[in-house]
LOSE-385070 format. One record per atom (N, C-alpha, C): residue number from 1; residue in one letter; atom name; y, x, z. Coordinates in pm, whole numbers, plus 50000, padded with zeros to 5 digits. Each point is the difference from the previous one (the first is absolute). Layout:
N
   resi   resn   name       Y       X       Z
    NUM      A     CA       Y       X       Z
...
This chain:
189
   resi   resn   name       Y       X       Z
      1      M      N   95078   30851   31757
      1      M     CA   50113   50053   49849
      1      M      C   50053   50104   50081
      2      S      N   50026   50048   49888
      2      S     CA   50059   50186   50017
      2      S      C   50131   49931   50064
      3      K      N   50109   50128   50071
      3      K     CA   50077   49972   50015
      3      K      C   50135   50053   49868
      4      P      N   50080   49933   50020
      4      P     CA   50108   49976   49910
      4      P      C   50050   50164   49936
      5      L      N   50042   50032   49905
      5      L     CA   50055   50137   49985
      5      L      C   50105   49967   50024
      6      R      N   50072   50129   50127
      6      R     CA   50082   50000   50010
      6      R      C   50141   50109   49873
      7      I      N   50098   49953   50005
      7      I     CA   50059   50057   49838
      7      I      C   50138   50045   50065
      8      G      N   50042   50113   49965
      8      G     CA   50127   50061   50049
      8      G      C   50068   50001   49870
      9      L      N   50149   49975   50026
      9      L     CA   50075   49962   49901
      9      L      C   50136   50039   49991
     10      V      N   50044   50110   49935
     10      V     CA   50108   50128   50094
     10      V      C   50069   50065   49870
     11      S      N   50144   49845   49986
     11      S     CA   50061   50109   49938
     11      S      C   50084   50064   50017
     12      I      N   50075   50136   49892
     12      I     CA   50052   50118   50124
     12      I      C   50125   50019   49828
     13      S      N   50139   49978   50119
     13      S     CA   50109   49965   49903
     13      S      C   50147   49971   50092
     14      D      N   50085   50118   49997
     14      D     CA   50107   50071   50107
     14      D      C   50019   49837   49966
     15      R      N   50157   49980   49875
     15      R     CA   49983   49846   49994
     15      R      C   49937   49818   50022
     16      A      N   49909   50044   49964
     16      A     CA   49922   49826   50021
     16      A      C   50055   50018   50182
     17      S      N   49923   50148   50067
     17      S     CA   49973   49929   50151
     17      S      C   50124   50029   50042
     18      S      N   50160   50000   49927
     18      S     CA   50066   50011   50121
     18      S      C   50089   49887   49955
     19      G      N   49970   49898   49943
     19      G     CA   50004   49867   49923
     19      G      C   50101   50028   49895
     20      V      N   50051   50114   49925
     20      V     CA   50040   49999   49861
     20      V      C   50009   49940   49899
     21      Y      N   49902   49978   49991
     21      Y     CA   49929   49896   49926
     21      Y      C   49845   49946   50049
     22      E      N   49956   49876   49917
     22      E     CA   49887   49905   50044
     22      E      C   49902   50064   49971
     23      D      N   49884   50021   50067
     23      D     CA   49853   50174   50007
     23      D      C   49906   49840   49916
     24      K      N   49967   50086   49878
     24      K     CA   49917   49938   49869
     24      K      C   49847   49994   50061
     25      G      N   50011   50129   50099
     25      G     CA   49859   50083   49977
     25      G      C   49902   49877   50037
     26      L      N   50058   49959   50114
     26      L     CA   49914   49974   50088
     26      L      C   49917   49859   49917
     27      P      N   50112   49924   50021
     27      P     CA   49910   49870   49963
     27      P      C   49935   49963   49807
     28      S      N   50002   50154   49984
     28      S     CA   49961   49944   49868
     28      S      C   49891   50045   50014
     29      L      N   49947   50066   50113
     29      L     CA   49878   50087   50028
     29      L      C   49940   49886   50034
     30      R      N   50073   49960   50123
     30      R     CA   49915   49854   50083
     30      R      C   49954   49981   49864
     31      E      N   50080   49880   49910
     31      E     CA   49984   49879   49890
     31      E      C   49821   50062   49979
     32      W      N   50042   50129   49982
     32      W     CA   49940   50129   49842
     32      W      C   49771   49886   50155
     33      L      N   49971   50145   50042
     33      L     CA   49992   49997   50135
     33      L      C   49885   49794   50027
     34      H      N   50092   49917   49965
     34      H     CA   49983   49813   50069
     34      H      C   49887   49972   49906
     35      A      N   50103   50034   49849
     35      A     CA   49907   49955   49880
     35      A      C   49864   50013   49936
     36      T      N   49985   50180   50070
     36      T     CA   49874   50054   49929
     36      T      C   49948   50048   50139
     37      I      N   50003   50007   50107
     37      I     CA   49896   50021   50062
     37      I      C   49935   49868   50033
     38      S      N   49872   49949   50031
     38      S     CA   49961   49882   50068
     38      S      C   49857   49975   50047
     39      T      N   49990   50124   50125
     39      T     CA   50004   49957   50098
     39      T      C   50133   50088   50081
     40      P      N   49951   49984   50117
     40      P     CA   50124   49968   50110
     40      P      C   50073   50130   50111
     41      I      N   50142   50003   49952
     41      I     CA   50024   50147   49997
     41      I      C   50197   49933   50156
     42      E      N   49972   50109   50006
     42      E     CA   50177   50015   50174
     42      E      C   50078   50091   49850
     43      L      N   50088   49994   50022
     43      L     CA   50037   50078   49956
     43      L      C   50200   50080   50155
     44      V      N   50019   50054   49955
     44      V     CA   50076   50060   50101
     44      V      C   50086   50137   49937
     45      E      N   50151   49913   50059
     45      E     CA   50051   50043   49881
     45      E      C   50124   50047   50066
     46      R      N   50058   50135   49896
     46      R     CA   50116   50134   50049
     46      R      C   50118   49986   49874
     47      L      N   50110   49986   50022
     47      L     CA   50065   50076   49942
     47      L      C   50093   50080   50090
     48      I      N   50043   50127   49925
     48      I     CA   50034   50154   50091
     48      I      C   50078   50080   49815
     49      P      N   50076   50035   50069
     49      P     CA   50043   50128   49966
     49      P      C   49968   50104   49907
     50      D      N   50037   50043   49932
     50      D     CA   49901   50134   49937
     50      D      C   50023   50141   50142
     51      E      N   49964   50007   50093
     51      E     CA   50008   50093   50089
     51      E      C   49856   50146   50022
     52      Q      N   49940   50036   49989
     52      Q     CA   49896   50030   49948
     52      Q      C   49913   49948   50166
     53      G      N   50070   50082   50152
     53      G     CA   49889   49973   50064
     53      G      C   50027   49832   50021
     54      L      N   50064   49966   49980
     54      L     CA   50010   49861   49985
     54      L      C   49853   49914   49980
     55      I      N   50021   50028   49836
     55      I     CA   49786   49940   49947
     55      I      C   49935   50124   50046
     56      E      N   49983   50137   50008
     56      E     CA   49930   50037   50058
     56      E      C   49915   49870   50072
     57      S      N   50093   49967   50118
     57      S     CA   49991   49972   50177
     57      S      C   49936   49832   49987
     58      T      N   50009   49931   49910
     58      T     CA   50053   49874   49954
     58      T      C   49850   49942   49933
     59      L      N   49961   50098   49886
     59      L     CA   49877   50015   50001
     59      L      C   49869   50014   50067
     60      V      N   50012   50054   50032
     60      V     CA   49908   50095   50162
     60      V      C   50004   49871   50069
     61      A      N   50075   49924   50079
     61      A     CA   49960   49911   50081
     61      A      C   49965   49878   49892
     62      L      N   50034   49954   49917
     62      L     CA   49924   49914   49915
     62      L      C   49845   49979   49947
     63      V      N   49970   50202   49992
     63      V     CA   49898   50036   50001
     63      V      C   49883   49974   50155
     64      D      N   50083   50071   50072
     64      D     CA   49915   49983   50150
     64      D      C   50044   49931   50103
     65      T      N   50136   49937   49974
     65      T     CA   49987   49901   50070
     65      T      C   49934   49936   50003
     66      E      N   50136   49905   49866
     66      E     CA   49990   49856   49996
     66      E      C   49875   49950   49904
     67      A      N   49907   50190   49945
     67      A     CA   49868   49872   49987
     67      A      C   49996   50050   49851
     68      C      N   50102   49998   49880
     68      C     CA   49998   49882   49901
     68      C      C   49872   50123   49938
     69      G      N   49963   49985   49882
     69      G     CA   49871   50058   49876
     69      G      C   50067   50024   49910
     70      L      N   50109   49973   49916
     70      L     CA   50075   49992   49908
     70      L      C   50139   50042   50073
     71      V      N   50043   50089   49884
     71      V     CA   50165   50015   50015
     71      V      C   50126   49984   49853
     72      L      N   50054   49954   50070
     72      L     CA   50059   49993   49810
     72      L      C   50141   50018   49998
     73      T      N   50008   50104   50018
     73      T     CA   50194   50067   49994
     73      T      C   50081   49964   49827
     74      T      N   50103   49969   50030
     74      T     CA   50103   50003   49898
     74      T      C   50113   50058   49990
     75      G      N   49995   50079   49897
     75      G     CA   50191   50050   50062
     75      G      C   49945   50148   49978
     76      G      N   50089   50141   49947
     76      G     CA   49998   50078   50096
     76      G      C   49963   50133   49901
     77      T      N   49946   49921   49915
     77      T     CA   49890   50096   49904
     77      T      C   50078   50024   49876
     78      G      N   50091   50022   49996
     78      G     CA   50086   50092   49843
     78      G      C   50022   50205   50086
     79      P      N   50074   50044   49862
     79      P     CA   50045   50105   50048
     79      P      C   50173   50002   50071
     80      A      N   49994   49856   50067
     80      A     CA   50178   50095   50077
     80      A      C   49996   50041   50154
     81      P      N   50090   50058   50035
     81      P     CA   49991   50124   50102
     81      P      C   49953   49864   50069
     82      R      N   50002   49873   50081
     82      R     CA   49977   49932   50093
     82      R      C   49835   49904   49969
     83      D      N   49947   50021   49903
     83      D     CA   49790   49942   49944
     83      D      C   49975   50128   50111
     84      V      N   49985   49970   50101
     84      V     CA   49872   50033   50052
     84      V      C   49868   49944   50005
     85      T      N   49988   49898   49973
     85      T     CA   49875   49880   50007
     85      T      C   49897   50056   49989
     86      P      N   49998   50097   49894
     86      P     CA   49854   50102   50017
     86      P      C   49948   50021   50094
     87      E      N   50135   50176   50019
     87      E     CA   49970   50120   50068
     87      E      C   50031   49884   50106
     88      A      N   49997   49914   50086
     88      A     CA   49989   49942   50152
     88      A      C   49836   49960   49984
     89      T      N   50019   49892   49944
     89      T     CA   49861   49993   49887
     89      T      C   49797   50106   50055
     90      L      N   50056   50097   49935
     90      L     CA   49922   50111   50008
     90      L      C   50003   50035   50089
     91      A      N   50094   49989   50087
     91      A     CA   49995   50109   50128
     91      A      C   49952   49914   50080
     92      V      N   49935   49836   49991
     92      V     CA   49870   49965   50127
     92      V      C   49869   49966   49919
     93      A      N   49976   50033   49906
     93      A     CA   49831   49989   49933
     93      A      C   49975   50126   50042
     94      D      N   49860   49929   50006
     94      D     CA   49891   50106   50058
     94      D      C   49905   49963   49835
     95      R      N   50082   49938   49851
     95      R     CA   49917   50067   49900
     95      R      C   50111   49947   49866
     96      I      N   50022   50070   49918
     96      I     CA   50079   50004   49864
     96      I      C   49898   49861   49929
     97      M      N   50030   49916   49937
     97      M     CA   49980   49923   49879
     97      M      C   50054   49977   49849
     98      P      N   50059   50118   50021
     98      P     CA   50045   50046   49831
     98      P      C   50010   49887   49829
     99      G      N   49812   49950   49969
     99      G     CA   50073   49874   49950
     99      G      C   49981   49913   50037
    100      F      N   50097   49971   50118
    100      F     CA   50087   49924   49980
    100      F      C   50123   49996   49900
    101      G      N   50041   50091   50077
    101      G     CA   50166   50050   49938
    101      G      C   49980   50029   49872
    102      E      N   49914   50043   49908
    102      E     CA   49987   50026   49928
    102      E      C   50006   49866   49913
    103      Q      N   49925   49950   50024
    103      Q     CA   49991   49863   49961
    103      Q      C   50123   49818   49925
    104      M      N   50015   50132   50148
    104      M     CA   50147   49842   50016
    104      M      C   50116   50116   49949
    105      R      N   50022   50098   49990
    105      R     CA   50065   50128   49840
    105      R      C   49976   49909   49883
    106      Q      N   49849   49980   49935
    106      Q     CA   49955   49979   49915
    106      Q      C   50049   49869   49935
    107      I      N   49960   49886   50109
    107      I     CA   50081   49881   49936
    107      I      C   50143   50014   49978
    108      S      N   50062   49986   50148
    108      S     CA   50195   50126   49950
    108      S      C   50015   50011   49859
    109      L      N   49897   50049   49913
    109      L     CA   50052   50141   49901
    109      L      C   50041   49837   49865
    110      Q      N   49909   49958   50119
    110      Q     CA   49950   49903   49820
    110      Q      C   50157   49925   50031
    111      F      N   50106   49953   50089
    111      F     CA   50131   49908   49960
    111      F      C   50110   50111   50024
    112      V      N   49958   50150   50016
    112      V     CA   50178   50080   50072
    112      V      C   49938   50119   49980
    113      P      N   50027   50072   49876
    113      P     CA   49971   50133   50055
    113      P      C   50094   50165   50121
    114      T      N   50069   49906   50044
    114      T     CA   50032   50016   50207
    114      T      C   49866   49986   50025
    115      A      N   49939   49959   50023
    115      A     CA   49879   50014   50086
    115      A      C   49946   50072   50056
    116      I      N   49955   50154   49891
    116      I     CA   50053   50102   50036
    116      I      C   49998   50078   50131
    117      L      N   50081   49956   49988
    117      L     CA   50177   50110   50151
    117      L      C   49820   49914   50079
    118      S      N   49950   49816   50072
    118      S     CA   49989   49960   50139
    118      S      C   49910   50115   50033
    119      R      N   50022   49961   50135
    119      R     CA   49893   50123   50094
    119      R      C   49883   49907   50094
    120      Q      N   49957   49819   49912
    120      Q     CA   49907   49994   50105
    120      Q      C   49901   50033   50009
    121      T      N   49927   49993   50150
    121      T     CA   49855   50005   50020
    121      T      C   49935   49938   50079
    122      G      N   49885   50064   49980
    122      G     CA   49903   49864   50128
    122      G      C   49951   50096   50019
    123      V      N   49949   49967   50218
    123      V     CA   49912   50088   50111
    123      V      C   49937   49926   50075
    124      I      N   49943   50057   50023
    124      I     CA   49870   49957   50090
    124      I      C   50062   50053   50187
    125      R      N   50054   49944   50054
    125      R     CA   49966   49978   50141
    125      R      C   49881   49983   50105
    126      G      N   49896   50050   50051
    126      G     CA   49960   49969   50092
    126      G      C   49907   49812   49930
    127      Q      N   50025   49900   50053
    127      Q     CA   49892   49924   49875
    127      Q      C   50178   49872   49967
    128      A      N   50045   50116   49929
    128      A     CA   50079   49851   49892
    128      A      C   50078   50138   49844
    129      L      N   50016   49883   50023
    129      L     CA   50034   50070   49764
    129      L      C   50165   49990   50022
    130      I      N   50075   50038   49995
    130      I     CA   50143   50015   49989
    130      I      C   50029   50031   49838
    131      L      N   50098   49953   49940
    131      L     CA   49993   49989   49893
    131      L      C   50256   49950   49935
    132      N      N   49984   50173   49990
    132      N     CA   50172   49990   49960
    132      N      C   50037   49881   49824
    133      L      N   50033   49890   50008
    133      L     CA   50002   49926   49863
    133      L      C   50149   50046   50056
    134      P      N   50028   49957   49764
    134      P     CA   50166   50005   49987
    134      P      C   50093   49877   50119
    135      G      N   50152   50051   50013
    135      G     CA   50057   49885   50032
    135      G      C   50104   49863   49925
    136      Q      N   49979   49989   49881
    136      Q     CA   50022   49908   49928
    136      Q      C   49846   49897   49987
    137      P      N   50006   49846   50076
    137      P     CA   49921   49916   49979
    137      P      C   49929   50042   49840
    138      K      N   50101   49983   49923
    138      K     CA   49911   49952   49829
    138      K      C   49889   50159   49978
    139      A      N   50039   50093   50020
    139      A     CA   49928   50145   50024
    139      A      C   49865   49950   50169
    140      I      N   50022   49896   50039
    140      I     CA   49925   50013   50139
    140      I      C   49876   49934   49958
    141      K      N   50081   49859   49925
    141      K     CA   49864   49894   49954
    141      K      C   49876   50128   49817
    142      E      N   50069   50050   50002
    142      E     CA   49960   50065   49862
    142      E      C   49960   50178   50018
    143      T      N   49988   50068   50127
    143      T     CA   49887   50032   50015
    143      T      C   49906   49996   50069
    144      L      N   50058   49851   50147
    144      L     CA   49891   49946   50060
    144      L      C   49920   49958   49902
    145      E      N   49994   49891   49890
    145      E     CA   49941   49908   49869
    145      E      C   49897   50066   49877
    146      G      N   50117   50064   49932
    146      G     CA   49962   50075   49931
    146      G      C   50092   49966   49812
    147      L      N   49914   50025   49900
    147      L     CA   50082   49932   49846
    147      L      C   49871   49938   49935
    148      R      N   50079   49921   50017
    148      R     CA   49939   49878   49928
    148      R      C   50044   49979   49879
    149      D      N   49903   49949   49892
    149      D     CA   50033   50007   49838
    149      D      C   50075   49802   49968
    150      G      N   50024   49997   49867
    150      G     CA   50056   49859   49932
    150      G      C   49943   49874   50107
    151      E      N   49827   50072   50018
    151      E     CA   49887   49837   50038
    151      E      C   49955   50051   50160
    152      G      N   50090   50079   50119
    152      G     CA   49976   50063   50114
    152      G      C   49884   50026   50043
    153      K      N   49932   50030   49903
    153      K     CA   49891   50119   49990
    153      K      C   50141   50184   50064
    154      V      N   49894   50039   50103
    154      V     CA   50060   50146   50077
    154      V      C   49927   50068   49922
    155      V      N   50112   50132   49926
    155      V     CA   49990   50079   49931
    155      V      C   49948   50146   49999
    156      V      N   50138   49978   50183
    156      V     CA   50019   50222   50132
    156      V      C   50004   49857   50018
    157      P      N   49896   50032   50149
    157      P     CA   49913   49955   50183
    157      P      C   50162   50028   50009
    158      G      N   50005   49868   50104
    158      G     CA   50127   50117   50131
    158      G      C   49911   50056   50096
    159      I      N   50089   49995   50117
    159      I     CA   49934   50078   50093
    159      I      C   49867   49871   50060
    160      F      N   50152   49947   50020
    160      F     CA   49906   49920   50132
    160      F      C   49899   49942   50009
    161      A      N   49856   50014   49821
    161      A     CA   49821   49925   50030
    161      A      C   49941   50121   50071
    162      A      N   50102   50107   50005
    162      A     CA   49886   50109   50052
    162      A      C   50030   49998   50138
    163      V      N   50118   50002   50028
    163      V     CA   50054   49951   50189
    163      V      C   49867   49911   50020
    164      P      N   49909   49919   49989
    164      P     CA   49962   49936   50129
    164      P      C   49858   50063   50027
    165      Y      N   49893   50089   49869
    165      Y     CA   49954   50126   50053
    165      Y      C   50000   50070   50033
    166      C      N   50101   50044   49987
    166      C     CA   50138   50133   50092
    166      C      C   49934   49919   50193
    167      L      N   50096   49941   49981
    167      L     CA   49994   49975   50176
    167      L      C   49828   49917   49994
    168      D      N   49894   49971   49975
    168      D     CA   49873   50045   50046
    168      D      C   49895   50056   50033
    169      L      N   50027   50134   49899
    169      L     CA   49974   50160   50027
    169      L      C   50069   50003   50111
    170      I      N   50144   49953   50001
    170      I     CA   50047   50108   50139
    170      I      C   49963   49946   50173
    171      G      N   49933   49842   49990
    171      G     CA   50002   49980   50076
    171      G      C   50079   49855   50024
    172      A      N   50080   49995   49910
    172      A     CA   50124   49902   50058
    172      A      C   49889   49881   49976
    173      A      N   50162   49868   50056
    173      A     CA   49884   49863   49979
    173      A      C   50007   49938   49846
    174      Y      N   49960   49979   49949
    174      Y     CA   49947   49919   49906
    174      Y      C   50022   49879   49977
    175      I      N   50066   50060   49851
    175      I     CA   50061   49876   49892
    175      I      C   49970   49980   49869
    176      E      N   50108   49869   49983
    176      E     CA   49884   49940   49816
    176      E      C   50210   49953   49976
    177      T      N   49989   50036   49862
    177      T     CA   50081   49957   49938
    177      T      C   49981   49818   49901
    178      H      N   50164   49969   49969
    178      H     CA   49914   49900   49916
    178      H      C   50037   50044   49816
    179      E      N   49824   50025   49997
    179      E     CA   50001   49978   49826
    179      E      C   50121   50082   49857
    180      E      N   50021   49875   49991
    180      E     CA   50114   49983   49911
    180      E      C   50113   50087   50013
    181      R      N   50017   50072   50160
    181      R     CA   50075   50036   49996
    181      R      C   50016   50233   50003
    182      V      N   49855   49995   50093
    182      V     CA   49973   50145   50003
    182      V      C   49839   49969   49970
    183      K      N   49946   50037   49946
    183      K     CA   49794   50038   50034
    183      K      C   50013   50105   50063
    184      A      N   49980   49957   50148
    184      A     CA   49950   50154   50079
    184      A      C   49905   50030   49937
    185      F      N   49959   50209   50017
    185      F     CA   49864   50031   49911
    185      F      C   49940   50039   50138
    186      R      N   49852   49999   50007
    186      R     CA   49928   50063   50067
    186      R      C   49912   49975   49941
    187      P      N   49945   50141   50043
    187      P     CA   49871   49951   49893
    187      P      C   49894   49961   50017
    188      K      N   49847   49986   49922
    188      K     CA   49968   49919   49969
    188      K      C   49855   50117   50119
    189      K      N   49915   49891   50113
    189      K     CA   49863   50063   50076
    189      K      C   49945   50019   49953
């Protein structure tokens, strides 16, 4: 049996990290991942403030020290001065994967015109994929799963459909999904 995929979850919020309000990003990601991934996973969680240096060092530690093959961040992707998650992510990247951010904005535009203000991105560091997700639990679920019609058929694919194959290509742990949630796409050999 292969090793479980270690997934780093990082919620980035000044107020949640200081206890002003309860963080909703980490519980949302945790629940979604356990309901979606059918192979074993291990989660490594961090709740940190919007400080670029701290975000960078957290991402580096999750990939280089904790051996996470996938890191999902939530929060800090808007245009406000303290929203520095994309800058921190790009600073630690080996390669940029712009399609992930493009698709997240495409999905979110179906709900709010302000989705164009979002600066989510995806990058590769070593053998890990790092994705910046939106900050709200509803938007996290929508961007990961995609949009469905009234009969439950996917009409706009979510970004997670491409994640398992991306992990294969970069040499991270192999994962499978519960297809009723997200059907992982892998080209036929």
